C-alpha atoms as an extended CHARMM CRD file, in Angstrom:
* protein
*
       118  EXT
         1         1  MET       CA             23.2730000000      137.3720000000       95.4710000000  PROA      1               0.0000000000
         2         2  LEU       CA             24.8130000000      140.6930000000       96.4220000000  PROA      2               0.0000000000
         3         3  GLN       CA             26.3940000000      142.7300000000       93.6280000000  PROA      3               0.0000000000
         4         4  GLU       CA             28.6130000000      145.7640000000       93.9340000000  PROA      4               0.0000000000
         5         5  ARG       CA             30.5360000000      147.5220000000       91.1810000000  PROA      5               0.0000000000
         6         6  ILE       CA             34.2400000000      148.0900000000       91.9230000000  PROA      6               0.0000000000
         7         7  ASN       CA             36.1380000000      149.9550000000       89.1860000000  PROA      7               0.0000000000
         8         8  ASP       CA             35.9580000000      147.6380000000       86.1490000000  PROA      8               0.0000000000
         9         9  ALA       CA             34.6180000000      144.6610000000       88.0900000000  PROA      9               0.0000000000
        10        10  ILE       CA             31.3980000000      143.5970000000       89.7480000000  PROA      10              0.0000000000
        11        11  ARG       CA             31.6320000000      141.9430000000       93.1420000000  PROA      11              0.0000000000
        12        12  VAL       CA             29.0360000000      139.1730000000       92.8650000000  PROA      12              0.0000000000
        13        13  CYS       CA             29.1850000000      137.1850000000       96.0920000000  PROA      13              0.0000000000
        14        14  PRO       CA             31.4910000000      135.8000000000       98.7590000000  PROA      14              0.0000000000
        15        15  VAL       CA             33.2830000000      132.5640000000       97.8540000000  PROA      15              0.0000000000
        16        16  ALA       CA             31.5210000000      131.0430000000      100.8790000000  PROA      16              0.0000000000
        17        17  ASP       CA             28.2370000000      131.2290000000       98.9120000000  PROA      17              0.0000000000
        18        18  LEU       CA             29.6250000000      128.8300000000       96.2830000000  PROA      18              0.0000000000
        19        19  VAL       CA             29.5880000000      125.0410000000       96.3360000000  PROA      19              0.0000000000
        20        20  ALA       CA             32.9700000000      123.4640000000       95.5900000000  PROA      20              0.0000000000
        21        21  GLY       CA             32.9440000000      121.3630000000       92.4230000000  PROA      21              0.0000000000
        22        22  SER       CA             29.4520000000      122.4840000000       91.5350000000  PROA      22              0.0000000000
        23        23  GLY       CA             27.5350000000      125.3970000000       90.0510000000  PROA      23              0.0000000000
        24        24  VAL       CA             25.3390000000      128.1570000000       91.4230000000  PROA      24              0.0000000000
        25        25  ALA       CA             23.2030000000      130.6690000000       89.5510000000  PROA      25              0.0000000000
        26        26  ALA       CA             23.5590000000      134.4280000000       89.9200000000  PROA      26              0.0000000000
        27        27  LEU       CA             21.7740000000      137.3750000000       88.3340000000  PROA      27              0.0000000000
        28        28  LEU       CA             24.1680000000      139.8560000000       86.7190000000  PROA      28              0.0000000000
        29        29  GLN       CA             22.7240000000      143.0050000000       85.1770000000  PROA      29              0.0000000000
        30        30  GLY       CA             19.5010000000      141.1870000000       84.2850000000  PROA      30              0.0000000000
        31        31  CYS       CA             21.2890000000      138.0990000000       82.8950000000  PROA      31              0.0000000000
        32        32  GLN       CA             21.4550000000      134.7110000000       84.5950000000  PROA      32              0.0000000000
        33        33  ILE       CA             24.9650000000      133.3460000000       84.8570000000  PROA      33              0.0000000000
        34        34  ALA       CA             26.2990000000      130.0630000000       86.1900000000  PROA      34              0.0000000000
        35        35  LEU       CA             29.3050000000      130.2070000000       88.5130000000  PROA      35              0.0000000000
        36        36  PHE       CA             31.4780000000      127.1100000000       88.8900000000  PROA      36              0.0000000000
        37        37  TYR       CA             33.9800000000      127.0070000000       91.7550000000  PROA      37              0.0000000000
        38        38  LEU       CA             36.6960000000      124.3880000000       91.3270000000  PROA      38              0.0000000000
        39        39  PRO       CA             39.0870000000      124.6180000000       94.2750000000  PROA      39              0.0000000000
        40        40  ASP       CA             40.8950000000      121.4280000000       93.1840000000  PROA      40              0.0000000000
        41        41  GLU       CA             41.7820000000      123.0890000000       89.8580000000  PROA      41              0.0000000000
        42        42  ALA       CA             44.1630000000      125.7230000000       91.3490000000  PROA      42              0.0000000000
        43        43  GLU       CA             41.1000000000      127.3710000000       92.9620000000  PROA      43              0.0000000000
        44        44  GLN       CA             39.5100000000      128.4660000000       89.7150000000  PROA      44              0.0000000000
        45        45  ILE       CA             36.1920000000      130.1570000000       89.1640000000  PROA      45              0.0000000000
        46        46  PHE       CA             34.3250000000      130.0040000000       85.8510000000  PROA      46              0.0000000000
        47        47  ALA       CA             31.3230000000      132.0500000000       84.7840000000  PROA      47              0.0000000000
        48        48  VAL       CA             29.1430000000      131.2160000000       81.7890000000  PROA      48              0.0000000000
        49        49  SER       CA             25.5980000000      131.9530000000       80.7440000000  PROA      49              0.0000000000
        50        50  ASN       CA             23.1070000000      129.8960000000       82.7130000000  PROA      50              0.0000000000
        51        51  TYR       CA             20.9540000000      129.5840000000       79.5690000000  PROA      51              0.0000000000
        52        52  ASP       CA             21.0930000000      126.2830000000       77.6970000000  PROA      52              0.0000000000
        53        53  PRO       CA             20.3530000000      127.2680000000       74.0780000000  PROA      53              0.0000000000
        54        54  ILE       CA             19.4110000000      123.6890000000       73.1290000000  PROA      54              0.0000000000
        55        55  GLY       CA             17.0610000000      123.0080000000       76.0350000000  PROA      55              0.0000000000
        56        56  ARG       CA             15.9530000000      126.6700000000       76.0430000000  PROA      56              0.0000000000
        57        57  ALA       CA             16.0730000000      126.9890000000       79.8340000000  PROA      57              0.0000000000
        58        58  ASN       CA             18.2810000000      128.5470000000       82.5190000000  PROA      58              0.0000000000
        59        59  VAL       CA             19.7290000000      125.3090000000       83.9060000000  PROA      59              0.0000000000
        60        60  LEU       CA             23.4750000000      125.1080000000       83.2530000000  PROA      60              0.0000000000
        61        61  SER       CA             24.3100000000      125.9250000000       86.8880000000  PROA      61              0.0000000000
        62        62  ARG       CA             22.7250000000      122.5600000000       87.7430000000  PROA      62              0.0000000000
        63        63  GLY       CA             24.9390000000      120.6640000000       85.3030000000  PROA      63              0.0000000000
        64        64  ILE       CA             27.7670000000      118.2920000000       86.1500000000  PROA      64              0.0000000000
        65        65  VAL       CA             31.3100000000      119.5990000000       85.6920000000  PROA      65              0.0000000000
        66        66  GLY       CA             34.1020000000      117.3680000000       84.4760000000  PROA      66              0.0000000000
        67        67  ASP       CA             36.7920000000      116.6140000000       81.9390000000  PROA      67              0.0000000000
        68        68  CYS       CA             35.3640000000      115.9340000000       78.4980000000  PROA      68              0.0000000000
        69        69  GLY       CA             38.0620000000      114.9410000000       76.0210000000  PROA      69              0.0000000000
        70        70  GLY       CA             40.6790000000      117.0060000000       77.8330000000  PROA      70              0.0000000000
        71        71  ARG       CA             38.4360000000      120.0530000000       78.1360000000  PROA      71              0.0000000000
        72        72  LEU       CA             36.8170000000      121.3120000000       81.3210000000  PROA      72              0.0000000000
        73        73  ALA       CA             33.0850000000      121.3550000000       80.6050000000  PROA      73              0.0000000000
        74        74  VAL       CA             29.6160000000      121.4180000000       82.1090000000  PROA      74              0.0000000000
        75        75  ALA       CA             26.9960000000      118.9290000000       80.9200000000  PROA      75              0.0000000000
        76        76  SER       CA             23.5340000000      120.3870000000       80.5450000000  PROA      76              0.0000000000
        77        77  PRO       CA             21.0560000000      118.6030000000       82.8080000000  PROA      77              0.0000000000
        78        78  LEU       CA             18.4630000000      118.6300000000       80.0150000000  PROA      78              0.0000000000
        79        79  TYR       CA             19.8830000000      117.0210000000       76.8630000000  PROA      79              0.0000000000
        80        80  LYS       CA             23.4360000000      116.3950000000       78.1560000000  PROA      80              0.0000000000
        81        81  GLN       CA             25.3400000000      118.5940000000       75.6770000000  PROA      81              0.0000000000
        82        82  HSD       CA             28.7190000000      119.6740000000       77.0380000000  PROA      82              0.0000000000
        83        83  PHE       CA             29.8060000000      123.3270000000       77.0940000000  PROA      83              0.0000000000
        84        84  ASP       CA             33.4850000000      124.2310000000       77.4760000000  PROA      84              0.0000000000
        85        85  LEU       CA             33.8610000000      126.4170000000       80.5950000000  PROA      85              0.0000000000
        86        86  ARG       CA             36.7170000000      128.4150000000       79.0490000000  PROA      86              0.0000000000
        87        87  SER       CA             35.3670000000      129.1060000000       75.5590000000  PROA      87              0.0000000000
        88        88  GLY       CA             31.6140000000      128.4320000000       75.8510000000  PROA      88              0.0000000000
        89        89  GLN       CA             31.7410000000      126.1260000000       72.8180000000  PROA      89              0.0000000000
        90        90  CYS       CA             29.2920000000      123.2250000000       72.6910000000  PROA      90              0.0000000000
        91        91  LEU       CA             31.4420000000      120.1270000000       72.2430000000  PROA      91              0.0000000000
        92        92  GLU       CA             28.7440000000      118.2190000000       70.3430000000  PROA      92              0.0000000000
        93        93  GLN       CA             27.8370000000      121.1840000000       68.1000000000  PROA      93              0.0000000000
        94        94  PRO       CA             31.0530000000      123.2210000000       67.6300000000  PROA      94              0.0000000000
        95        95  ASP       CA             29.2610000000      126.0890000000       65.8540000000  PROA      95              0.0000000000
        96        96  LEU       CA             27.1690000000      126.7540000000       68.9980000000  PROA      96              0.0000000000
        97        97  HSD       CA             28.5790000000      128.8890000000       71.8550000000  PROA      97              0.0000000000
        98        98  ILE       CA             27.2790000000      130.2860000000       75.1300000000  PROA      98              0.0000000000
        99        99  PRO       CA             28.5880000000      133.5690000000       76.6120000000  PROA      99              0.0000000000
       100       100  VAL       CA             31.6110000000      133.2690000000       78.8980000000  PROA      100             0.0000000000
       101       101  TYR       CA             32.4550000000      135.9110000000       81.4990000000  PROA      101             0.0000000000
       102       102  THR       CA             35.8440000000      136.8560000000       82.9050000000  PROA      102             0.0000000000
       103       103  ALA       CA             35.7820000000      135.8640000000       86.5820000000  PROA      103             0.0000000000
       104       104  TRP       CA             38.3220000000      135.7280000000       89.3830000000  PROA      104             0.0000000000
       105       105  LEU       CA             38.6150000000      135.4340000000       93.1420000000  PROA      105             0.0000000000
       106       106  ASP       CA             39.8490000000      138.3230000000       95.2670000000  PROA      106             0.0000000000
       107       107  ASN       CA             40.0480000000      138.3510000000       99.0690000000  PROA      107             0.0000000000
       108       108  GLY       CA             37.2350000000      135.8320000000       99.4630000000  PROA      108             0.0000000000
       109       109  TRP       CA             34.9530000000      137.4130000000       96.8360000000  PROA      109             0.0000000000
       110       110  VAL       CA             33.9070000000      136.4320000000       93.3210000000  PROA      110             0.0000000000
       111       111  LEU       CA             34.5040000000      139.2460000000       90.8410000000  PROA      111             0.0000000000
       112       112  LEU       CA             33.3330000000      139.4850000000       87.2450000000  PROA      112             0.0000000000
       113       113  ALA       CA             34.5800000000      141.8700000000       84.5890000000  PROA      113             0.0000000000
       114       114  ALA       CA             32.0560000000      144.6660000000       84.1640000000  PROA      114             0.0000000000
       115       115  GLU       CA             32.4820000000      144.8250000000       80.3810000000  PROA      115             0.0000000000
       116       116  GLY       CA             30.2960000000      141.7620000000       79.8070000000  PROA      116             0.0000000000
       117       117  SER       CA             30.8680000000      138.4540000000       78.1020000000  PROA      117             0.0000000000
       118       118  ASN       CA             33.7790000000      137.2610000000       75.9770000000  PROA      118             0.0000000000
């Protein structure tokens, strides 16, 4: 995917490259991230690490997104652990977190904060 730095943000790709209700993988400064576009949720975009620390593979972009106990989460396609899309916390192992990136939509583009993960 195309990346362009704009002030304190990185323009990753056009929204048209995303799949509504699903994830896609992108490479950001040498790191794989998973982007989740949820237009039914007030047109939100979420960005988390694509790396599943339990399955030890870059697969989270292929996971299923849904409500898990009132929290928006992605289920890993490997061992089915759920990761909160807002905090990165593993719901089955609360001491385990994945990196979460600040992401937003702007004029048809996905932007990520250039400072890195939260």
